[in-house]
C-alpha positions as CSV (number, residue, x, y, z in Angstrom):
1,M,262.7,-80.1,16.8
2,V,263.6,-78.3,13.6
3,R,264.0,-74.5,13.4
4,L,262.4,-72.7,10.4
5,P,265.5,-70.6,9.6
6,D,267.4,-73.9,9.0
7,L,265.0,-74.8,6.2
8,E,265.4,-71.6,4.3
9,D,268.2,-73.0,2.1
10,G,265.9,-75.7,0.7
11,T,265.6,-79.5,1.4
12,R,267.1,-80.7,4.7
13,D,267.6,-84.3,5.7
14,Y,267.5,-85.4,9.4
15,N,268.2,-88.6,11.2
16,W,267.3,-89.1,14.8
17,K,267.5,-92.1,17.2
18,I,264.4,-92.9,19.2
19,S,265.5,-93.2,22.8
20,A,264.0,-95.8,25.2
21,E,262.9,-93.0,27.5
22,W,261.0,-91.2,24.7
23,L,259.5,-94.5,23.5
24,A,258.4,-95.4,27.1
25,A,256.6,-92.1,27.5
26,A,254.9,-92.4,24.0
27,L,253.7,-95.9,24.9
28,S,252.6,-95.1,28.4
29,E,248.9,-95.5,27.7
30,T,249.3,-98.8,25.8
31,D,250.3,-102.4,26.7
32,A,253.5,-102.0,24.8
33,I,256.9,-101.3,26.3
34,P,260.2,-100.4,24.5
35,G,262.2,-103.3,23.1
36,E,266.0,-103.7,23.5
37,Q,266.9,-102.1,20.2
38,S,266.7,-98.3,19.7
39,G,264.4,-96.9,17.0
40,E,265.2,-94.4,14.3
41,I,263.6,-91.6,12.3
42,Q,264.7,-90.6,8.9
43,A,263.0,-87.4,7.7
44,Q,263.3,-84.9,4.8
45,F,262.0,-81.4,5.3
46,I,261.0,-79.3,2.3
47,K,259.9,-75.7,2.8
48,Q,257.4,-74.5,0.2
49,G,256.5,-70.9,1.1
50,A,255.0,-71.0,4.6
51,E,254.2,-74.8,4.3
52,I,256.6,-77.5,5.2
53,V,256.4,-81.0,3.7
54,V,257.9,-83.8,5.8
55,H,258.4,-87.3,4.5
56,G,260.5,-90.2,5.6
57,K,260.4,-93.4,7.7
58,M,260.1,-94.3,11.3
59,S,261.1,-97.6,12.9
60,A,260.9,-98.8,16.5
61,F,261.0,-102.0,18.5
62,V,258.4,-102.7,21.1
63,I,257.3,-105.6,23.2
64,M,253.6,-106.4,23.6
65,P,251.7,-109.2,25.4
66,C,250.5,-112.0,23.1
67,A,246.7,-111.8,22.7
68,R,246.4,-115.6,23.4
69,T,249.1,-116.5,25.9
70,L,250.0,-113.0,27.4
71,E,253.7,-113.9,26.9
72,P,255.9,-111.1,25.6
73,V,256.0,-110.7,21.8
74,P,258.8,-108.6,20.2
75,I,257.4,-106.4,17.4
76,E,259.2,-104.2,14.9
77,I,257.1,-101.1,14.0
78,E,257.7,-99.5,10.7
79,S,255.8,-96.5,9.3
80,D,256.1,-94.1,6.5
81,I,256.0,-90.4,7.5
82,F,254.1,-87.9,5.4
83,L,253.1,-84.5,6.8
84,M,252.0,-81.3,5.2
85,L,252.4,-78.6,7.9
86,S,251.0,-75.1,7.7
87,P,251.5,-72.3,10.2
88,G,248.7,-72.0,12.7
89,S,247.2,-73.4,15.9
90,M,247.1,-77.1,16.5
91,R,243.6,-78.5,15.7
92,S,241.6,-80.4,18.3
93,D,241.3,-84.1,18.0
94,K,237.7,-83.7,16.7
95,A,238.7,-81.5,13.9
96,K,241.8,-83.4,13.0
97,P,241.5,-85.9,10.2
98,K,241.8,-89.5,11.3
99,R,244.8,-91.3,10.0
100,R,244.7,-95.0,9.2
101,R,245.8,-97.8,11.5
102,R,246.5,-101.5,11.0
103,N,244.1,-104.2,12.2
104,E,245.0,-107.7,13.2
105,E,245.3,-108.7,9.5
106,G,247.8,-106.0,8.8
107,K,245.3,-104.0,6.7
108,K,244.8,-100.3,7.2
109,Q,241.6,-99.3,9.0
110,S,240.2,-96.0,10.3
111,M,240.4,-95.2,14.0
112,A,237.0,-93.7,13.5
113,D,233.8,-95.6,12.8
114,S,233.7,-97.5,9.5
115,E,230.9,-95.1,8.3
116,D,233.3,-92.2,8.2
117,P,234.5,-91.3,4.7
118,E,238.1,-92.4,3.9
119,L,240.4,-89.4,3.6
120,E,242.8,-88.9,0.8
121,E,246.4,-89.2,1.9
122,S,247.2,-85.5,1.4
123,E,244.1,-84.5,3.5
124,A,245.0,-87.0,6.3
125,A,248.6,-85.7,6.3
126,R,247.7,-82.0,6.7
127,D,248.4,-80.5,10.1
128,Y,249.9,-77.4,11.7
129,Y,253.1,-76.1,13.3
130,Q,253.4,-73.2,15.7
131,G,256.0,-70.4,15.9
132,E,259.5,-70.7,14.5
133,Q,260.1,-74.4,15.0
134,V,258.6,-77.7,14.0
135,V,258.2,-80.3,16.8
136,L,257.7,-83.8,15.3
137,D,257.2,-85.6,18.6
138,P,253.3,-85.6,18.7
139,F,253.2,-86.6,15.1
140,I,255.7,-89.5,15.5
141,R,253.8,-90.7,18.5
142,E,250.6,-90.8,16.5
143,F,252.3,-92.7,13.7
144,L,253.7,-95.1,16.3
145,L,250.4,-95.8,18.0
146,L,248.5,-96.3,14.8
147,E,251.0,-99.0,13.8
148,L,250.7,-101.1,17.0
149,P,248.9,-104.4,16.2
150,A,245.4,-104.8,17.6
151,F,246.0,-108.5,18.4
152,P,249.7,-109.3,18.7
153,L,250.4,-113.0,18.5
154,R,253.5,-115.2,19.0
155,S,254.8,-116.3,15.6
156,D,255.0,-120.0,16.7
157,L,251.3,-120.3,17.5
158,P,249.1,-122.3,15.2
159,P,246.5,-120.3,13.3
160,I,242.9,-120.1,14.6
161,P,240.7,-122.1,12.3
162,T,238.4,-119.8,10.4
163,T,234.7,-120.5,9.8
164,G,234.0,-120.6,6.1
165,N,230.7,-120.7,4.2
166,G,231.1,-124.4,3.3
167,P,229.4,-127.2,5.2
168,S,230.9,-128.1,8.5
169,P,231.4,-131.7,9.6
170,E,228.3,-131.3,11.7
171,D,226.2,-130.4,8.7
172,E,227.3,-133.5,6.7
173,P,224.8,-136.4,6.7
174,P,225.8,-139.2,8.9
175,K,227.3,-142.2,7.2
176,L,224.9,-145.1,6.8
177,D,225.5,-148.3,8.7
178,P,226.6,-150.9,6.1
179,R,224.0,-153.3,7.6
180,L,221.2,-151.0,6.5
181,A,222.4,-150.7,2.9
182,P,219.8,-153.3,1.6
183,L,217.0,-151.3,3.2
184,Q,218.3,-148.1,1.7
185,A,218.3,-149.7,-1.8
186,I,214.7,-150.8,-1.3
187,A,213.7,-147.3,-0.2
188,E,215.3,-145.7,-3.2
189,K,213.6,-148.2,-5.6
190,M,210.2,-147.4,-4.0
191,R,210.8,-143.7,-4.4
192,K,211.6,-144.1,-8.1
193,D,208.5,-146.3,-8.6
194,S,206.3,-143.7,-7.0
195,K,207.5,-141.0,-9.4
196,K,206.5,-143.0,-12.4
């Protein structure tokens, strides 16, 4: 929590540890649990008139079940923090822009349907604060949840073979029995003669 009067002098830097208790509460609706190491938030607050710009980094350590073996997988979560906060009421989830999350390949994807237009970073970062203080907890929780991998895997597992567009072994013609080679030669000669 940051008090607005503390930001009147200009830019302020903050550094907080993420406790295991807070992390457990933030992850309560997921398969993840806190890891052994504590997380950290580094944030810079800049007050511009009534608006507050927050940017920094968040890191946390969690444990999730492997999508293939269900064994515990330690995962380091890292996320950039970028918020543009205006005074006012908190928006509902329906009105709030959807931030981006990572899929199993590590690429950003929308939490909404793929048909939804992609928001500019500044639009997705816009949100609200209330009263004379800025509470980052709900925003940090959102950044944390969006960075959880959809399909965590143990690092020592072999990759799943991907299906390409090339011919599969099943599509390749069977190899000819060497004993039938003379017959094949005769068949090819007859085909050539018929085209003449």
